[in-house]
TORVOZA-456895 format. One record per residue: residue in three letters; x, y negated, z of N, C-alpha, C, O in turn. Coordinates in steps of 0.05 Angstrom, whole numbers, plus 32768, in hexadecimal, padded with zeros to 4 digits. Each point is the difference from the previous one (the first is absolute). Example, Ala and Ser with C-alpha at 12.3 -4.5 7.8 and 13.67 -1.06 7.14 Angstrom:
ALA81088072809C7FEE7FE8800080127FE8800080158000800DSER7FE47FEB7FE580107FE880017FF17FEA800E800A7FEA8004
END
This chain:
UNK80FE7F29801C80157FEE7FF87FFE7FF87FE37FF4800F7FF0UNK80177FDA80097FFD7FF77FE4800C80137FEC7FF580027FEAUNK8021800B801D800E80127FED7FF6801D8001800D80117FF4UNK7FDE7FF4801A7FF4801B80007FF580057FE47FEF7FF27FF7UNK801B80237FFB7FF780047FE57FE4800B7FFD7FF47FFF7FEAUNK8000800A802C7FE480097FFF7FED7FE87FFF80077FEB800AUNK7FE280187FE97FEC7FEA80007FFA7FF6801D7FFE80108012UNK80017FD67FF17FFC7FF4801A7FE48006800A7FED80037FF0UNK80107FFE802B7FE68005800C7FF97FEB80157FE97FFD8008UNK802B7FF380007FFB7FEC801580077FE57FF580137FFC7FF0UNK7FDD7FF0801880047FE57FF5801B7FF58007800B7FF17FF0UNK800080168027801A7FF58007801780087FEE80147FF37FFEUNK7FE880247FF48014800A7FED7FFB7FF87FE3800E80077FEEUNK7FDD7FE9800E7FF67FFA7FE580097FE37FFA7FF77FED800DUNK801980117FDE800D7FE67FFB7FF17FEF7FEB7FFC80097FEAUNK7FFD7FDF801E7FF87FEA7FEE7FEA80077FEC80017FF97FE9UNK7FEA801580217FE980047FEF7FE77FF7800F7FEA800C7FFEUNK80197FDE80117FEA7FF680107FE87FF87FEF7FE980068007UNK801C7FED7FE27FEA7FF77FEF7FF080187FF67FE780018001UNK802780137FF57FF380187FF57FF2801080167FEA800B7FFBUNK80237FF7801C7FF4800E80167FE67FF380097FEC800E8005UNK80147FD87FFE7FE77FF280087FEB80037FEB7FE880038006UNK80207FFC7FE07FEC80037FEB7FF4801C80017FE880037FFCUNK80288011800A7FF5801C80017FEF800380197FEA800D7FFEUNK801E7FE880187FF0800380197FE57FF17FFC7FEB800B8009UNK80157FDE7FEA7FE77FF27FFB7FEE80117FED7FE880018004UNK8024800B7FE87FF180117FED7FF38018800E7FEA80087FF8UNK80248003801B7FF58017800F7FE57FF9800D7FEE80108002UNK80107FD780077FE87FF7800E7FEA7FF77FED7FE97FFF8008UNK801E7FFA7FDF7FED7FF47FEE7FF980107FE77FEA7FFE7FF6UNK8029801380017FFC800D7FE67FFC801E80048003800B8015UNK7FF580027FD57FFC801C80008014800F7FEE800480188002UNK800A7FD97FED8013800C7FEE80187FEE7FFC7FFD7FE97FF7UNK801B8021801080187FF08000801680107FF1800380188005UNK800D7FDB7FEA8016800D7FF280197FF0800580017FE87FFCUNK80148026800D801B7FF48004801180097FE9800480187FFBUNK80077FD47FF5800F80067FE8801D7FF6800380067FED800EUNK800B80207FE3801C7FF87FFF801280177FF77FF880178004UNK801F7FE37FF0801180167FF7800C800E80197FFC7FF78016UNK8011801F7FE5800C800F801580147FEF8010800D7FEE7FF6UNK7FF48019802580137FF480127FFC7FE3800680137FF18004UNK7FD380077FFD7FFA7FE580097FF28000801B7FFB7FEA800BUNK8000802D80017FF58001801B7FE2800480017FF47FF88014UNK800080137FD87FE2800480007FF8801380177FED7FFA800EUNK8021801C7FF57FF98013801580037FF3801C7FF080058012UNK80267FEC7FF180047FF2801A7FEA7FEC80067FF67FFF8016UNK80027FF27FD67FEA7FED80037FE7800E80087FF27FF78012UNK8008801F7FE17FE8801080078002800A801C7FED7FFE8010UNK8029800F7FF78003800B801B7FFD7FEC80167FF280048013UNK801B7FE57FE97FFF7FEB80157FE47FF580027FF67FFA8016UNK7FFD80027FD37FE47FF680017FED8013800E7FEF7FF7800FUNK801480237FEC7FF08013800E80047FFF801E7FED8002800FUNK802C7FFB7FF980067FFF801D7FF57FE6800C7FF580008016UNK800E7FEA7FDC7FF87FE6800A7FE27FFC80017FF57FF28011UNK7FFD801B7FDC7FE37FFC7FFE7FF1800D80177FEA7FF78008UNK8022801E80047FF3800F80167FE6800D7FF77FF1800A8010UNK800B7FF77FD67FE8800E7FF58007801E7FFD801680077FFAUNK7FD6800B80098005801C7FFB800780047FE27FF37FF47FEFUNK8020801D800C800980037FE5800B801C7FFB8009800D8012UNK7FF57FFB7FD4800F80187FF780107FF67FE87FF87FEF7FF0UNK8020801D800D80127FF87FEB800A80197FF1800B8012800DUNK7FF27FEE7FD9800980167FEF80187FF67FF07FFD7FEC7FF1UNK801A8021801180187FF97FF1800180137FE8800B80168002UNK7FEB7FE17FE77FFF80127FE9801C80047FF3800480157FF4UNK800D7FD88010801B80037FF5800E8017800E800E80117FF4UNK7FEF7FF08027800B8016800F7FF5801B7FF7800F80137FFDUNK7FD77FEE7FFF7FF480197FF7800A80087FE5800780177FFCUNK7FFB7FD67FF1800880067FE5801E80097FFF800780137FF3UNK800A7FDE801C801C80077FFE8007801980108014800D7FFAUNK7FDB7FFA801A80058019800F7FF580197FF1800E80148000UNK7FDB7FE97FF47FF380177FF47FFE80007FE27FF980157FF4UNK800E7FD47FFF80007FFF7FE37FE47FFC7FF57FFD80007FE7UNK7FEF7FFC802A7FE57FFB7FF77FF07FF38017800980008016UNK7FE07FF67FE37FEE7FF580157FE6800F7FFD7FEB7FF57FF9UNK80168025800B7FE980117FFD7FEC7FFB801780077FF48014UNK7FE180157FE87FEB7FFD80158009800D801A7FFA7FF68015UNK801480217FE98009800E801880127FEE80117FFC7FFD8018UNK80187FF77FDB80137FEF800F7FF37FE7800980067FF68016UNK7FE87FFF7FDA7FF27FE780087FEF8005801880007FF08013UNK7FF180267FED7FEE800680178011800780197FF87FF98016UNK801E80147FE6801280068017800A7FE7800D80007FFD8018UNK80087FEF7FD8800A7FE7800A7FE97FF0800E80057FF58016UNK7FE4800B7FDE7FE97FF2800C7FF8800E801A7FF87FF28014UNK800880287FED7FFA800F801980137FF880167FF77FFC8017UNK802280027FE380147FF980147FFB7FE3800A80027FFB8018UNK7FF87FF37FD67FFB7FE480087FE67FFE80117FFF7FF18013UNK7FED801D7FE57FE77FFF800F8003800C801C7FF47FF78014UNK801D801E7FEE8006800C801A800E7FEC80137FF97FFE8017UNK801A7FF37FDE800E7FEC800F7FED7FEA800A80007FF78016UNK7FEE80017FD77FED7FEB80077FEC800980157FF87FF08011UNK8000802A7FEE7FEC800A8012800A8001801D7FF07FFE8012UNK802A80047FF2800B8000801B7FFB7FE6800F7FFE7FFF8018UNK7FFF7FEB7FD97FFB7FE6800B7FE27FFA80007FF57FF48013UNK7FFE80137FD77FE57FF67FFC7FEA801680027FE87FFA7FFBUNK801F801E800B7FED801680057FED80037FE87FE77FFD8003UNK802480097FE67FF080037FE87FF4801B7FFC7FEE80047FEFUNK801B801080217FF8801C7FFA7FE2800480027FF4800F7FF0UNK7FFF7FE380237FE3800480037FF17FF57FE87FE980087FFAUNK80237FE57FF87FF37FF57FE8800680117FE77FEF80067FF0UNK802A8003800E8008800E7FE87FF7801D7FFF8000800D7FEBUNK7FFA7FFE802D7FF9801C80007FE680077FF17FFB80177FFAUNK7FF57FD480017FE780057FF180047FFF7FE27FED80057FF1UNK802C7FF6800680057FFF7FE38007801D7FF78010800D800CUNK7FE37FFB7FDF8005801B7FF5801D80027FF7800B7FED7FF3UNK800280298014801B80047FF880157FF4801280187FFF7FF9UNK7FE07FF7801E80127FF580148001801380187FEC8007800CUNK802C80027FFB800580128017800D7FF0801680127FF07FFCUNK7FE48014801D800A7FF18017800C801480147FF480148006UNK80247FE58004800C80108015800E7FEC801380167FF77FFAUNK7FDD8003801C800A7FEB80127FFF7FE67FF27FEA7FF77FF7UNK802D7FFB800780017FE87FF0800880047FE380017FEE7FF0UNK8005802B800A800980067FE57FE980027FEC7FEC800D8006UNK80167FE57FE47FEC80007FEC800B800B7FE680167FF87FF8UNK7FDC801B7FFC800A800C7FE77FEA7FFF7FEB7FE980098005UNK801E7FEB7FE47FED7FFE7FEA800480177FED801680057FF7UNK7FD580098003800180167FEC80027FF37FE47FEE7FF17FF8UNK802780157FFA80067FF37FE67FF2800E7FE980007FF57FEAUNK7FF58022801B7FF580107FEA7FE67FF37FF47FF57FEE800CUNK8003801C7FDE7FEA7FF37FF07FE77FFC80117FF37FEB7FFEUNK8006802880137FE87FFE801080077FF7801D7FF080048012UNK80287FF07FF180087FF7801A7FF77FE380067FEB7FF87FF7UNK80267FF980177FF97FE5800980017FED7FE8801280017FF0UNK7FD97FEF800E7FFF7FEB7FEC800A7FE6800C7FF77FF88016UNK801B7FFA7FDC800A7FE7800B7FEA7FEB800380027FEF8012UNK7FE980127FDD7FEA7FEE80047FF38003801C7FF97FED800DUNK8004802D7FFB7FF48005801B80137FF780167FF77FF58014UNK802380107FE980137FF8801480017FE280037FFF7FF58016UNK80027FFD7FD480017FE280017FE57FF5800A80007FEC800FUNK7FEA80217FEB7FE67FF680097FFF8002801F7FF67FEE800DUNK801480287FFE7FFF8004801D80137FEC800D7FFA7FF58015UNK801E80067FDF80127FEC800B7FF37FE5800180037FF08013UNK7FEE800A7FD87FF27FE67FFE7FEA7FFE80167FFD7FEB800CUNK7FF5802B7FF97FEB80018014800C7FFD801C7FF67FF18011UNK8021801C7FF3800E7FFD801A80097FE380047FFC7FF58015UNK80107FFF7FD680097FE580037FE97FED800580037FED8010UNK7FE780177FE37FE87FEF80047FF68002801D7FFA7FEC800CUNK8005802D7FFE7FF68004801B80127FF380157FF77FF98016UNK802380057FE480147FF5801380077FE47FF980147FF5800BUNK7FDE7FFF7FE280057FE47FF7801E7FFD7FF8800D7FED8009UNK7FFC80257FE7801C80017FF780017FFD7FE17FEC80037FF3UNK802C7FF88004800780037FE3801680147FFF80167FFB800AUNK7FE6801B7FE9801480157FFD800F7FFD7FE67FF47FF97FECUNK8025800D801480117FFC7FE98009801B7FF480098012800EUNK7FF37FF07FD8800B80177FF080177FF47FEF7FFB7FF27FEDUNK801E8014801A80177FF67FF2800D80167FEF80048016800AUNK80017FE37FDD800C80147FED801A7FF37FF57FFE7FEE7FEFUNK8018801C801A801A7FF67FF78008800D7FE67FFF80187FFDUNK80097FD87FEF800780097FE57FE8800E7FF3800280177FF8UNK7FE87FDB80077FE7800B7FF87FFF80087FE37FEE800F7FF8UNK80257FE97FF7800080077FE48002801F7FFC7FF9800A7FECUNK8012800480298002801D7FFE7FE5800E80017FFF80187FFAUNK7FEC7FDA800D7FE5800C7FFF7FF980097FE47FEF80117FFDUNK801D7FE37FEF7FFA80087FE48009801C7FFB7FF8800C7FECUNK801A7FFF8025800A801B7FFD7FF280148012800A80168004UNK7FE07FE180087FF4801080157FE980127FF67FED8005800FUNK801480047FD97FED80147FF77FE77FF37FF380007FEA7FF6UNK7FEA8025800B7FE87FF97FF27FEF7FEA800E7FF07FF37FF3UNK8015800A80277FEF7FEC800F80057FE47FF580177FF87FFDUNK7FD47FF97FFF80027FE47FF780027FEF80197FEC7FF6800AUNK802C80057FFF80047FF080187FFA7FE37FFC7FF97FF28013UNK800980057FD47FF77FE47FFB7FE27FFE80047FF67FEC800AUNK7FFB80287FEE7FE3800180047FF98002801E7FED7FF38009UNK8022801D80057FFC8002801D80057FE5800E7FF17FF98012UNK80247FF97FE680057FE6800C7FEA7FEC7FF97FF77FF18012UNK7FFF80107FD57FEB7FED7FF97FE7800680107FF37FED800AUNK8006802C7FFA7FE98007801080037FF7801D7FEE7FF4800BUNK802A8010800180047FF9801B7FFF7FE180047FF57FF68013UNK80177FFC7FDA80007FE380027FE37FF57FFE7FF97FED800DUNK7FF7801F7FE27FE47FF77FFC7FEF800880187FED7FF28007UNK8018802580067FED800C801280077FFF801D7FEF80008011UNK802B7FFD7FF680098002801C800B7FE5800980157FF77FF7UNK7FDC7FFC801B80077FE5800780157FFD8016800A7FEB8005UNK7FFD802C800880127FFE8017801B800D7FFB801080048012UNK7FF580037FD4801A800B7FF9800F7FEC7FEF7FF57FF37FEFUNK8025800B801580127FEF7FF0801480127FF3800D8010800DUNK7FF57FEE7FD8801380107FF180187FEF7FF97FFD7FEB7FF2UNK801B801D801680197FF27FF9801180127FEF800780168009UNK80007FE27FDF801180107FEE801A7FF17FFB80007FE77FFEUNK80168027800180197FF47FF78009800E7FE67FF880177FFBUNK80197FDB7FF6800A800D7FE780197FF27FF780007FE77FFCUNK80168028800080187FF57FF4800180037FE2800F7FF17FF3UNK7FE2802280027FFE80037FE37FE77FF07FF87FEB800B7FFBUNK80197FDB80047FEA7FED7FFF7FEE80057FE87FE780018003UNK802580037FE67FEF80057FE87FF1801A80027FE980017FF7UNK8023801480147FF3801A80037FE87FFD80147FEB800B7FFBUNK801A7FE7801B7FEA7FFC80137FE97FF07FF37FE980078004UNK801E7FE57FED7FEB7FF07FF27FF080117FED7FE87FFE7FFDUNK802680147FF47FF380127FED7FED8013800F7FEA80057FF8UNK80208005801F7FEF801380107FE77FF2800A7FEA800B7FFFUNK80197FDD800C7FE97FF1800B7FEE7FF67FEA7FE780008004UNK80247FF87FE67FEF7FF77FEA7FEF7FE880067FE97FFF7FF7UNK80217FEF801A7FEF7FEA80097FF67FEE7FE97FEB7FF28003UNK8023800E7FE77FF87FEF7FE97FF680117FE97FFC7FF57FEAUNK7FFF8024801B7FF580127FEB7FE3800580057FF9800D8014UNK7FF57FEA7FDA7FE3800480057FF8801E80037FEB8005800BUNK8026800D7FEC7FFA801D80028008800B801C7FF880168006UNK80167FDA8009800A800A801A7FEB7FFD80167FF17FEC8000UNK800C802780127FED7FFD801680057FE880127FEE7FF6800CUNK802B80017FF580077FE980117FFD7FE57FF280067FEB800CUNK7FF380157FDB7FFD7FE77FF17FEC7FEE800E7FEA80088007UNK801E7FDF7FFC7FEE7FEC800B80017FFE801E7FF47FED800CUNK801A8025800280027FFE801D80167FEC800780147FFD7FF3UNK7FE77FF4802380147FED80088016800F800F7FFB80118011UNK801E7FE87FE88017800B800E80127FE9800880067FEF7FF0UNK80028012802980147FEC800A801B800B7FFA80088015800AUNK80087FDD7FE6801A80097FF880157FEF800F80007FE87FFFUNK80128026800E80177FF4800E801980087FF2800780187FFFUNK80087FD57FF5801880067FF180187FFA801080037FEA800CUNK801080297FF580197FFC800D80167FFA7FEB8002800E7FECUNK800D7FDE801A80167FF97FEE801B8005800E800080068018UNK80167FF77FDA801A8003800C80077FE880117FF47FEA7FFCUNK801E801A8016800A7FE9801080107FED7FEF800C80087FEDUNK7FF37FDF801B80127FEC7FF4801C80068009800580108013UNK800F7FE47FE0801C8004800880047FF9801D800E800E800FUNK7FE67FDB7FF980047FF7801C7FF380148013800C80058015UNK7FDD80057FE57FF380138011800F801A80028003800C8016UNK80087FFE7FD4801080187FFF80197FFE801280068012800FUNK80087FD77FEF80187FFC80107FF87FFE801D800E800B8011UNK7FDC7FE77FF57FF87FFD801C7FF8801B800C800680068017UNK7FED800B7FD97FF8801B80098019801080088002800C8015UNK80127FF47FD98019800F8005800E7FF48019800A800F8011UNK7FF77FD77FF1800D7FF380177FF38009801A800E80078013UNK7FD87FF97FEE7FF1800880188003801D8006800280088017UNK7FFF80097FD38003801C8004801B8007800C800280118013UNK80147FE37FE3801A8005800B80037FF5801C800E800C8011UNK7FE67FDD7FF480007FF5801B7FF280128014800A80058016UNK7FDF80067FE27FF1801280118010801980067FFF800B8016UNK80107FFF7FD6801080198003801A7FFA800E800F80138006UNK7FF87FD47FFF80197FF8800D8018800A7FEF8013800B800BUNK7FEB7FF17FDB801580097FEE80097FE77FF07FF07FF07FF7UNK802B800E8005800A7FEA7FF17FF680027FE3800280157FF3UNK7FF37FD680037FF480017FE580147FFF7FEA80157FF38003UNK7FE5801A7FE680117FFD7FE87FF97FE67FF27FF37FEF800BUNK8017800F7FDC7FFA7FE97FF07FE380017FF67FFA800F7FEDUNK7FF47FE380207FE480027FFA7FF97FF67FE47FEF800A7FF2UNK801F7FE180067FFB7FF57FE5800580157FEB7FF180037FEDUNK8025800C8016800780157FED7FEB801680007FF9800A7FEAUNK7FFD7FFE802D7FEC801580027FE67FF77FF17FF580107FF1UNK80037FD880137FE77FF67FF380057FFC7FE27FED80047FF0UNK802B7FF5800880067FFE7FE47FFA801B7FF27FF780017FE9UNK800F801580257FFD801A7FF47FE4800C80047FF5800B7FEDUNK7FFF7FF1802B7FE7800E80067FE87FED7FFE7FE9800A8003UNK801B7FDD7FF87FEA7FED7FFD7FEE7FFF8019800B80028016UNK7FDB7FFA7FE67FEE7FFD80177FEE801780057FEA7FFC800AUNK801F801C7FEF7FF0801880058005800A801C8016800B8005UNK7FD77FF2800D80048006801C8008801D8005800F80068013UNK7FE7800C7FDC8007801C8004801D80067FFD800C800E8010UNK80007FE77FDA801D80047FFC80117FF180148014800A8009UNK7FE37FDE7FFE800F7FF180158000800F801A80148001800EUNK7FD5800A7FF97FFE800F8019801280198000800E80068013UNK7FF180097FD7801080187FFE801E7FF980008010800F800CUNK7FF87FDB7FE7801C7FF8800280087FF9801D8014800A8009UNK7FDB7FE7800480067FF9801C800280188012801280038010UNK7FDB80107FEC800080198010801A80107FFB800C800A8012UNK7FFC7FF87FD48018800E7FF980197FF3800C8011800E800BUNK7FF07FD87FF480177FF1800A80028004801F80168005800AUNK7FD47FF8800480008002801D8007801D8008800E80048013UNK7FE780107FDF8004801C8007801C80097FFB800C800F8010UNK80017FE77FDA801A800A7FF980167FEC8006801880067FFDUNK7FE17FE2800C80147FEC8007800A7FF17FE780107FEE8003UNK7FE7801A7FE680077FF27FE77FED80097FEA7FF380158004UNK800C7FDD7FE67FF080097FE9800B7FF07FE87FF67FEA7FFAUNK801D80227FF8800A7FF47FE87FEA7FFE7FEB7FF380147FFBUNK80097FD57FFA7FE87FFC7FEF7FFF80127FE87FEB800B7FF9UNK802C7FFA7FFA800080117FE97FF8801C80077FF1800D7FF2UNK80197FFD80257FF9801B80087FE3800280087FF280137FFAUNK80047FD880147FE47FFF80077FEE80017FE77FEC800E7FFFUNK801B7FE27FED7FF17FFF7FE77FFE801C7FF37FEB80087FF6UNK802B8006800A8000801B7FF57FED8012800F7FF0800F7FF3UNK80107FF080277FEE801180107FE37FF87FFC7FEF80117FFCUNK800C7FD580047FE47FF67FFC7FF680077FE47FE980077FFDUNK80297FF77FEF7FF880067FE57FF9801D7FFC7FEE80077FF1UNK8020800B801D7FF9801C7FFF7FE58005800C7FF080117FF6UNK800A7FE180207FE58002800C7FEB7FF67FEC7FEB800D7FFDUNK801A7FDD7FF77FED7FF57FEC7FFD80127FE87FEA80037FF5UNK802B800B80037FFF80127FE97FEE801880077FF180097FEFUNK8012800280297FEF801680087FE37FF880017FEE800F7FF8UNK800C7FD980127FE57FF780017FF47FFD7FE47FEA80087FFBUNK80267FED7FF37FF67FFB7FE57FFA801A7FF17FED80007FF0UNK8022801580167FFA80197FF37FE5800B80097FF2800B7FF0UNK80077FF180297FE78009800A7FE87FEF7FF77FEA80097FFCUNK801C7FDD80027FEA7FED7FF97FFB7FFF7FE27FE980017FF8UNK802C7FFE7FF97FFD7FFB7FE38004801A7FEF7FFC80007FE8UNK800A80168026800880187FF080157FF87FEC7FFC80027FE8UNK801A7FF5802280167FF27FF38007800C7FE57FFF80197FFCUNK80087FD67FF2800A80097FE580157FED7FF680037FEA800AUNK800C801F7FE280147FEF7FF47FF47FE77FF3800E7FEC7FFFUNK7FD980167FF97FF37FE97FF47FFD7FE9801480067FE97FF9UNK7FF0801D801F7FFD7FEB8014801C7FF5800780037FE88003UNK8010802A8001801B7FF78007800C7FED7FEB800C7FEC8007UNK7FF0801B7FE0800B7FEF7FEA7FF37FE58000800E7FEC7FFBUNK7FD8801380097FF27FE68000800A7FEF801880077FE87FFDUNK7FFA8024801B800A7FF18017801D7FF77FFD80077FEA8008UNK800980287FEC801C7FF97FFD80037FE87FEC80127FEF8004UNK7FDE80117FE880017FEA7FED7FF97FE6800E800D7FEB7FFAUNK7FE0801580177FF87FE8800E80157FF8801580067FE88003UNK8005802C800A80157FFA801480197FF47FF3800F7FF1800DUNK7FF580157FD980187FF67FF27FFB7FE47FF480117FF57FF3UNK7FD6800180117FFB7FE57FF77FEB7FFD7FEA7FFA7FE97FF8UNK7FFB802D7FFE7FEB7FFE7FEC7FE57FFC800E7FF58013800BUNK80017FD57FF57FE87FF9800F7FE77FFF7FEF7FEA8004800AUNK80197FF67FDD7FE87FFD7FEE7FFB801A7FF1801280107FFBUNK7FD57FF37FFC7FF880197FF4801280077FE8800980177FFEUNK7FFD7FD67FF1801180067FE8801C80098008800B80117FF4UNK80007FE28021801B800780098000801C800D8013800F7FFCUNK7FD87FF780147FFE801A800C7FFE80167FEB800C80158002UNK7FE37FE57FEA7FFC80137FEA801B80067FF2800680177FFAUNK80097FD58001801980037FF1801480118011800D80127FF5UNK7FF67FE880248013800E80117FF7801C8007801080138000UNK7FD67FF180057FF6801B8006800280127FE8800580188003UNK7FF87FDD7FE5800280107FE8801C800B7FFB800480157FF5UNK80107FDB8014801C800A7FFE800480188011800E80137FF7UNK7FE57FEE80208003801780127FEF80177FF8800880178001UNK7FDF7FE47FF87FEC80157FFB7FFD80087FE37FF480147FFAUNK80177FDB7FF47FFA80057FE47FE57FF27FF97FF67FF18010UNK800080157FD87FE77FF27FF87FE9800580147FFB80168009UNK7FF87FD47FFF7FEA800180137FEA7FEE7FF580067FE97FF7UNK7FE28020800A7FEA7FF07FF57FFB7FE88013800580028018UNK7FF07FE97FDD7FFA7FE980107FEA8006801580017FF68016UNK7FED801B7FE27FEB80078013800B801080187FF77FFD8016UNK801D80147FE4800D80108015800E7FED80147FFF80048018UNK80107FE97FDD800E7FED80127FEC7FF0801180057FFD8018UNK7FE67FFA7FDC7FEB7FF2800F7FF5801180167FFB7FF78017UNK800080237FE37FF6801380148014800280187FF880008017UNK802280037FE280148003801580027FE78011800180028019UNK7FFF7FE77FDB80017FE7800F7FE77FFC801280037FF98017UNK7FE6800D7FDE7FE77FFD800F8001801380197FF77FF88016UNK801280207FE680028014801680137FF680157FFA80028018UNK801D7FF47FE080137FF680147FF67FE8800F80067FFD8018UNK7FEA7FF37FDC7FF27FEA800E7FEC800B80137FFE7FF78017UNK7FF2801C7FE07FEA800B8011800C800D80197FF47FFE8016UNK8023800F7FE8800C800E801680137FEE8011800C800A8013UNK7FF67FDD7FE5800F7FED8010801E7FFF7FFB800F7FF3800FUNK7FFA801B7FDC801D7FFF7FF980077FE87FEF80187FF87FFFUNK7FD57FFB7FF580047FE87FF17FEB7FEB80087FEA8007800AUNK801D7FE07FF27FED7FEA80027FFF7FF27FE580157FFB7FF4UNK7FD37FFF80027FFD7FF17FE87FFC7FE380077FEC7FF9800EUNK80267FF57FE97FFE7FE480077FEC7FF27FEE7FF7800B7FECUNK80027FDC801B7FEC7FF17FF180087FFB7FE37FEF7FFE7FEEUNK802B8001800D800A7FFB7FE48002801A7FF080097FFF7FE9UNK7FEE801780238000801A7FF2801980108003800180177FF6UNK80137FDE80178019800F80047FFD801380187FEC7FFE800FUNK802780157FF47FFF8014801580187FFE801280167FFA7FF7UNK7FE6800B80238016800180137FFD801980127FE980098004UNK802D800080077FFF8016801480007FF3801B80147FF38008UNK7FD6800F80087FFE7FF180188011800B801780057FF28014UNK800480277FEA800F800C8016801D80027FF88007800E7FEDUNK800B7FE48022801D80007FF8800C801C8002801380067FF1UNK7FE3800B8020800B801B80027FF980117FE88010800F7FF6UNK7FD77FEE80007FF8800D7FE880107FF67FE8800980107FEFUNK7FFC7FD7801080117FF47FEB801C800C8000800B80077FEBUNK80007FFC802D801A800C80037FFF801E7FF88012800A7FF3UNK7FD9800380157FFD801D7FFB800180067FE2800E80137FF8UNK7FE47FDE7FF87FFF80077FE380197FF97FF2800580097FE9UNK800C7FE68023801A7FFA7FF3801580138008801580037FF2UNK7FE8800C802480158011800A7FFA801E7FFD801280107FFFUNK7FD47FF780007FFA801D7FFE7FF380077FE67FF980177FFB
END
């Protein structure tokens, strides 16, 4: 259903992303490296899930955000455990065990596949090479999808950017799809424009997701309430508050349908608490970030205005420190830098959060 707060998996539940879905499906057939970009709550995971289902291609999907938020790290142990689980699911359909059993550090039990994560265990280069050989033998293109791939930078000593570069150069039958809501962090990790990066010079197909227009947001809510057979609230007022971020619109609709009502002020408080918990885990929150965001939320959009208002809260702050804080907030998706050099908070719930908490 449209108001299901979980990422969508079926096209019938996926609202108004036909252009992006077709672009991604075409890329699966033509490209080897695809990146889906956009701030949080624009539907990147849903786009990925639906494309994987619609493509009918064999795929494995690693959700690094889930790993990080559950375990506090993306260690090799957790990464290999997730990949083992995905390969086991894939093997039930495509009978991969006879191919993977020849890889050192891979244990097979029925359809269950377990990768040894230790130093002398399974090498991802060997696993990917065998998947590529299997795909070639079956005239397939296999997909390796990594949701919120920027967390790979926290995955220990392994140079995953180098691994990606090798796979893109060497394996013709694998397609790598990465998503990232911390756009600047993902770009830093990939280093596509950095000559020192292993991925420098490789072609990447970038699919950018934007927020819904006001008309699209209202239409989404109207269709969601109609589907749920619930009398709709004032949709104009909801969109005034939540803008075109599909994640917040969906959560509001789900809350309203589940509880029979959803007063906007109360919903904003609940959503802001959720956003605050996320920000603590993503940014390792501090008063400095809060002061900068609060200055912008109160109307200080240009660097000089932000500096003046943040200094009132924090006391003397060096210009280089403020620039560092602003750059970090842009990298992690909490701010957008406009063409005229001013800054805005793209998420209305985050803007509300910093003014109330």
